[in-house]
N, C-alpha and C positions, 0 to 999 in steps of 0.2 A: 504494500500500500504506500502510495506517495503521500508526503506531508500536506500537499495541497488538495488532495481529493475531497476531503470533508471540510476544508477551511477556505476562507476568502481573504484576499488582501485587505487589511484593515487600515494600516497607516504606514507612512514613511516618516522616520524620526530623525531629528537633529538635536544634538546636545549643545546647549548654550550656557553662557555665564549668567545672563539676565533675561529670563523668560518674558517678563512684561515688556521690556524694551524691544525685544525681537518681535514679539507678537504685534505690538503697536506699529512697528516699522513695516511688517509684512501686510498688515491691514491697510495702512496708509498708501504704500507703494504698489501693492499687487491686488488689493481688494480681498485678500484672504481673511476670512473671519465670518462670523464672530468666533472668537477663541473661548472655549470653556476651560476653566482652570481648576485643578484639584491638587491637593497635597496627598502624596502616597506614602504610607508608612506600613510596609508589609508586616504581617504578624510573625512570619518566619521567613528568613532569607538565607540563601547560600550564595557566596561569591567565590568562585573557583574552589568549590568543595568545602569552604569554611563557613561557619555560622557567623555572619557579619550583619548587624542591624544597620539600616540606612533609611533615609527619607529623601524624597525628591518632590518637585512640583512638575506637573505635566500640564500642557495646554494642547487641546485638540481643536482643529478647525476642519469642517467638512469641505472637500473639494470633489465634486461629482459624487461617485459612489464610495470614495475612499476618504482618507483624512491625512492632514499634515499633523505631526506631533512635535512639540518642543519639550525638551527635558532640561530642567535645571536642578542639579544635585544640591541638596541642602546639608545633610549630615551623614557621617559614616563613609565607608569605602564602598564603591560600586563600580561596575564596568563603565558607567557614565563618567565618574571621576577619573578613572584610568584613561578614558578617551580624551578628556579635556587636557590632562597632563601630557599625553603622548602626541596628540594631533591638534589640539585646540578645538575651537567650535567647528561644527559641521555635521555632515551626514553620519549617522551611526547605524541604523538598522531599518529593515522592513519588518512588518508584523503580519502574521497570518492568524486570524481569529477563528474560533471554532464555536459551534452552537451547543456543544456539551463538553463537560469536563472530561468525560471518557474519550471523546474524539481527540481532544488536545493531548491527553496523556498517551494515547496510542501513537500520535505523531512524535511525541517526545521519545517514546520507547523505540520507535523506528530509527530515529536519528542516533540514539544511544547504541542501537545494534550496529549501525554503520561506523561506530567508533568516533563519532563527533563529540567534541568537548562542549558540555553544558557549562557555560561560564558564569551564569547567574540564574537563580530561580527564586520564586517567592510565592507565599500564600497570602491572599487577600481576604482570608476567612470565608464567610458566606458569599462574598462578592465574586471570588474566583481565584485564578492561579495564572502564573506566567513563567516562562523560562526563556533564556537567551542562549543561542547556540552559535558557536564560532563557525563562520563560512569562509575558509581560506580561499575558496574559488573567487570570491568577490572582494576579499579584504574587509568584510563587514560582518555584521551579526544578523541573525534571524531570530525574531521573537515569536514564540507561540503563546497565544493568549486565549483564555476563557474568562469572560466576564458575564455574570448573571444579569447585570444591569448597572448602569452608571447612576450614582446618586446625583442630586442637583449639584451643579458646579458651585464652587466657593466664590467664583468671580467670573465675569465675562469681559473680554477685551475686544474692542472693535465693532 
């Protein structure tokens, strides 16, 4: 089974230092928005196999049937922090979202069977689960995501 068989392209993600500044600039220059903003504090997280708590802010803006995502790391170590240190701001990953937790976990198991490195994963409790997988073929990361539903945003930009 391919990882895209039961999933759909959900977003393309960029890591930034200042989420609000970047979202406002993209809304003004390209008309991308509105941006819905949330603070994410996973209940349990693994970064490169170690239990490492972290928090981040994300902003999502719909573009057609997909989304742009901005990530601003807040606390702790994460692959987003690693990216900012090594490469600066910019493209980080694409995300495939699944309609069920089982489908997402099946895709994750398939990638593990292929020997791919799961560089980060986390539980959002009742809201869902995510994992990031290294894709050396693209020099980027692939996120697998299951979200039962998004709560109302903390803030809207644009």
